[in-house]
N, C-alpha and C positions, 0 to 999 in steps of 0.2 A: 475711689474717685469721688470726692465730695464736691458739691456744687457751691463752692466758696468763691471769693473774689478772684483767686488765681484761676480756677477752672472757668469762670465766666469770662475772664479776660482772654483766656485761650480760645474759648468758643467764639467770642466776638472777633478776634483776629482771624480765626479759621473761616468764619462766615464771610467776612469782607474780602479776604484774599481768594476765597473760592469764586466769588463773582469777578474779582479783578483779573485773575490769571487767565480766564477764558478770553477776554477781549484782547489783551496783548498777543496771545497765541494766534488768534485769527488775524490780527494786524500783521504779525510777522509773516504768516503764510500768504495772505492776500497781497501784501506789498511786493513780495518776490514774484508772485503770480502775475501781477500787473506789469512788472518789468519784462517778463517773458512775453506777455501778450503785445505790449507796445513794441518791443524789439522785433518780434515776428512780423508785425504790421509794417514797420518801417523797412524791413528787409524784403518782404514779399509783396507788399502793397495789397494783400488780401483783406478786403473790408470786414471779413468775419472776425478777424482779430481785433479790429477797432470796435466792432459792435460789442464783443465780449469785454473789452477794456472799459467801455462806457458803462456797461451793466454792472461789473464788479466794483468799479470806482465809487459808485453811489453807496454800495453796501460797505465798502472800506471806510468811507467818510463817516458814516453813522457809527460804525464799530470803533473807529479811532476816537471819536468824541466820548463814547461811553468808557473807553479804556482810560482816557485822561481823567475823567470825573472820578472813577472808582479808584484810581491811583492816588489821588490827593488824600483820600481817607487813610490809606495805608501809612503815608508819611506822618500824619498827625498822631496816629495811634502809638508810634514809638515814644512820643513825649507824654501822652495822656495816660496810657495803660502800662507802659514798659519803661518808666523813668529809670529804674535800676539798670536795665540793659543799656539805655542811652548813656547813662553816666559811666558805665564800665567800658562799653565798646564804641562810644560815639566818636572817638579819635580815629577809628578805622572805618566803621560803616558810614559815618557822616561824609568824609571825603569821597568814598566810593559812590554814594548817591549823588553827591555834587558833581562828580565827573560825568555821571549819567545825564544829568541835566545840561551841563555845559557842552557836552559833545553830542549825545544822541538826541535829546529833546530839542535843543536849539537847531540841530540839523534838520530834524523832521519839520519843526515849525517854520523854518526859513524857506523850505521848498514845497511845503504842503499846499500853499495857496497857488503857486504856479502849477502844481500837478492837478489841482482840482479845477482851476478856472482859466488856465493860460494856454490851452491847446491851440487857440487861434490868435493869441496875443503875443506869443513868442514863437521862435522857429522850432521845427520838429526836433532838432538836436538838443536844444536847451530844455524843451519839455521832457524829452526822454531822460536827460541827465537829472531833471528834477525828480522823476519817478525813481531813478536809481538811488538818488540821495535819500529819499524817504525810506526806501527799502534798506539801505545801509544803516540809516538811523535806527530802524527797528532792531536790526541785528546788534548794533552797538549798545542799545538799551538793554537787550537781553544779556550781553556780555558783562556789563557793569553790575546788573542786578544779580546775575548768577555768581559773579565774583564775590559779592557781599554775602550771599547766602551760602556759598561753598566755604567761605572762610569760617562761618558759624558752624559748619559741619566738620571741617578739617582745618582748624586754626593753626596757622604757621606765620612766621615773620613778625612776631610781636613779643613784647615782654610785659609782665604785669608789674606796674610801679604804683604804689599807693592805691591799690585796689582799682586800677584802671589799666586797660590794655593799650599799650603804647606801640605804634608801629616802628620797627627797626629795619625792616627790609620790605619795601613796597612790592617788589617783584615777587617775593615769597608770599606776601599777603594776597596779591591778585592771583598769581598762578599757584594756588595751593593744591595739594594732592588730588582733590576731587573735582577741581574746576573744569579741566578739559572734558571729562566724561559728562558732567552735568550740562555743560553748555551745548555740546553736540547732541546729547540726548533730548534736551529741551527744544532745540531748533528743529530737529527731525520730527519731534512730536507735533510741533506747530505746523510743519509742512503736511504731515499725515492728516491732522485734524482739518486743515483747509481743503486738502484733496478730497476728503470724505464729504465735506459740505458741498463742494462743487459737483462731485459725482451724484450726490443725493438730489441736488437741485436739477441736474440734467435728467436724472431718472424720473423725477416727479413730472417734468414736462413731457418726456417721452411716453410715459404711461398714459398721459392724457392726449396723446395724438400729435404733440408738437415735435415734428421731426425735422426742424430747420437745420441748416448747416451749422449755425452757431451752437445750437444745443448739442449736436453730434460732436462738434469740435471740443467743447469743454468736457463732455463725457469721456471722450478718448484721452484728452490730456490728463484728466484726473486719474484715470486708471493706469496710465503710463507712470505717473508720479507714484502711485501706490506700489506698483510693481518694482520700481527702483528703490524706494525708500523703506518699505516695510521689512524686507530682508536685512537691509543695512541697519535698521533700528534694532533688530534682534541681536545682531553682532555687537553693536555698541552697548546694548543692555547687558550682554555677557561680560564685557570689559568693566562696565560700571559696577556690576555685582562683585567682581573680583576686587575692585578698588574698595568697595564697601566692606568686604570681608577683611581686608587689610587694616582699614582705618576705623571702622565702626562695627566690630564683630558682634556686639550685643544687638544692634539693629538687624544684622544679617541672620542671627539666630532666631529673632522674632519673626522675620520674613518667612523662614523655613519651618517655624514651629518646632525647632530642634531644642529639646530640653536637656538631653543627657547623652554623653558619649559612652558606649559600651566598649570595654577593652577588646581590641582586635576586630571590631565589627564596623562595617561600612555604614555610612549615613544614608538612609533611604530618602527619596523625594516624597514629601507629603502632598498629595493632590488635594485631599479634602480632610478637614478635621474641625473639631470645636475645641480650641485651646482653653484649658482650665488653669488660670493663673494661681488659684488657691491651692489646687492639688499638684501643680507643676507637671501637667501631663496633657495629652491630647485625647479627646473623646471622639469616638466613631472615626478613627483615622483610616484613610485609604492611602496606602503607600506603595511606591515602586522601589524595590530593593536596589541598593547601590547607586541609584541615579543621582541622589543628592551629592554623593562623593564625586561622581563623574563630572557633574556640572560645575561644582564649586572648587574642587581640588584637581580636576582633570586626571584623576587616578581612580582605580577600581575600589580601593579600600581606604581612601583618604578620610581624615576627620578634620573638623573645624570647631571652634569654640561653641559650647552649648549654653543655654540660658542659665542653667544651674551653676555655671562657673562665675556668674556675676551676682553681686548682692541684689536682694529683692528691690531695694530702693534705686537701683541703677538699671532696671529693666523697663523698656517701654511697654505700653498697653498692647499686649500680644495679639488679642483677637482682631483689633482694628488693623494693625500692621499686616498681619497674616492675610486677611481677606482683601484689603485694598490692593495688595500686591497681586493677588490672584485675579481680581477684576481687571487690573491693568494688563496682565499677561493674556487673559482670555480675550480682551478687546484687540490686543495685538495679533493674536492668532486669527481672529475673525477678519482683521484687515488683510492679513496675508492670504487668507482664503478668498476674499473678494478680488484681490489682485490677480491671483492665479486663475480664478474663474473668468475674469475679464480677458486674460491672455488666451485662455482656451476658446472663448467665444470669438475673439478676434481672429484666431487661427482658423476657426470654422467658417468665418465670413458672415456671422450673424450678430455681430456686436450691436448693430443699429436696428436690427429687426425686432420690433417690440413684441411681435407674436411669438417668435422662437426664443427670445431671451427675456421673457416676462419675469421669470423667477430671478434672473440676475438683476433686472431692474428693481425688483422689490427688495432684493438683498442690498443693493446699493442704497436704496431709499431708507431702509431700516438702519443702515450703518452711518447715516448722516451725523448723529450726535456721538458716535462711538469714540472718535478722536478726543473730544472734549471730556468724555467720561474717563478715558484712559489718562488724560493729563491730570484730572482731579484725583483719581485713584493713586497715581504715581506721586503726586504732591503730598497726599495724606501719608503715604508710605514713608516718604522722605522726612516729613516734619514730625509726625508722631513717633517714628522710629528713632529720632534723635533724643527724645525725652529720656530722662528728666533734665536734660541739658539744653540750655538755650545757646550756649557756645560749648560745643562738645568737649567734655572732660575738663572744662575751665570754669564755667559759670552755670549754676543750676537755674532752671526756669523760675523756681520759687523765689530766688533772690533777685530776679529781674523785674518782677511785677511792681506797679505803683501801689502806694498804701491807700487804696480806695476801699470802701465798703462794698459788700456784695450787692446792696440795693442800687447804688449808683451805676455799677457796671451792668447789672441785670436790666435796669431801665434803658440804658443806652443801647444794649443789645436788642431789646424789643423794638426800639425806635428804628434802629438800623434795618431790622428785618422788614418792618412795614414800608419804610422809604425805599429800600432796595427793590423789593418786589414790585412796587408801583413804578418807580423810575426805570429800572432796567428791564422790568417786564414789558413796559410800553415800548422801550427801544428794541427789544428782541422781537416783539410782534411787528414792529415797523420794518425791521430787516427782513422778516419772513414775508411780509407783504411785498417788499421790493423783489425778493427772489421769485415770488409767485408771478409777477408780471412778465418775467422772462426778458431775454436780450431784445433790444430794438431790431426791427427789420433792417436789412442792409439798405442804406440810402442810395438813391440813384446818383446824387451829387452831394458834395459837401456844403452845408450852410456856412454862412460867414461867421457865426458866433456861437452863442450858447444854445439854449433849449429850443431850437427851431426859429430863433430870431437873431438877426445879425448883430454881432458885438454885444450880446447879452450874456452876462456871467452865468455860469452853470450853478444850479442850486440843488445840491443833493437832497435836501430835506423836502423838496417839492416833487420828488420823482414818483412818489406813489399816489399823487393826487389824481383825481379823475379829470379828464379834459378831452377835447376833441383831438382827433388824430389826423395829421396832415397827410399828404400823398406819400410821404416817405415812411409812414407808420410811426412817427415820433410825436408824442403828445406835446402841446405847447408848454406844459409845465415840467416836462421831463428833463432830467439830468444834464450831463456834460455835452457840450457842443462837439460836432464832428470836425475832423480836420484831415489834412492829407500830408 
């Protein structure tokens, strides 16, 4: 792995997408959560749901803005750093990204203003529909982006004509073999990551003595979501693994650290190892006999392709793929553990008792970033495991990079690192500040407009500013107006 222009371009793309993928994931989860909150409020009239809606809407707005900004960089990189890929696959990935803009982004942009500022300016039905449309837009965006990425993983529905991929069957391009598994896996991951952030926020407040109804409600809802989605994600992950075994066996072999099949012997599950690519073996391996065969072939002595069955130049970087997958799985098991612990505390009747459930609250607080860590680890597994192909089995990554020198790519990578940590670091700190403030107190009556003043538009970016608190417990500078 030489630090040449190709490697620097890969590092630059990996760095920028690592930032970008976090924000859309939170956007997907929070948008659906806001739909649930507003729907419950309209159905029950319980002001707790309205208070939580206002609270998370501000955080959603800031996160949405950072997702849009980070996404613009990704699009430009296809032309600047990966012109070979754009020339080869632009006839397929270009329209897919255009569909994402024309459907998902326009839908989100069209209704976002009403969602943020229109609670007292439009009827409750129209405002609720706006929240739904924004949530649908986030899911549509994930659909088109995952369709494009999945085609790069399992390309179908195209022909190569004059060294360019030409679509011949758009349904086969979009609904390629890995697309359904990747889409469901990613959406569930976004829901899990959001539920963990919500649970951690509630736990933080409860550990500091804030036991309001709103805090308890969002804590309970987050744990219910974890209990429902964490087991489902494990099942989907199993199907996704079997799909990877069928269509990307080299990646699956790297995930398992499986170098060689022994005649008549089952494949063990390697729990811990230090993969040595030069020696084509694992150092310090800790294995469970037969379990690899059981999980991946659903048989006691089944075998699957090993790394030595592929040429050296067609193997991914095994150590990173091997360990990133285990980080993702470990995070998933910890999520399941939190969900089960929450269910047990609920059954014992001490879920909201900070004294009796202090360990659980600390567990939930520590698990706040675990969903995002799992998403990043899973993304590294997917993308690094595809190497050395940018379009699996069709186009190598080395043929996709632009003809830049290492200095130019390295310089822009350094600039990206500096700017990203300043810009998105400040945005992240701001969101944490919003979370720290907690949901507003339940108002005695609904004001006429925005942040405590009649007919005043809500301003998400002023929500964390200090100001006087009126009798309803709402700062004059604070977020979205109440409604009924």
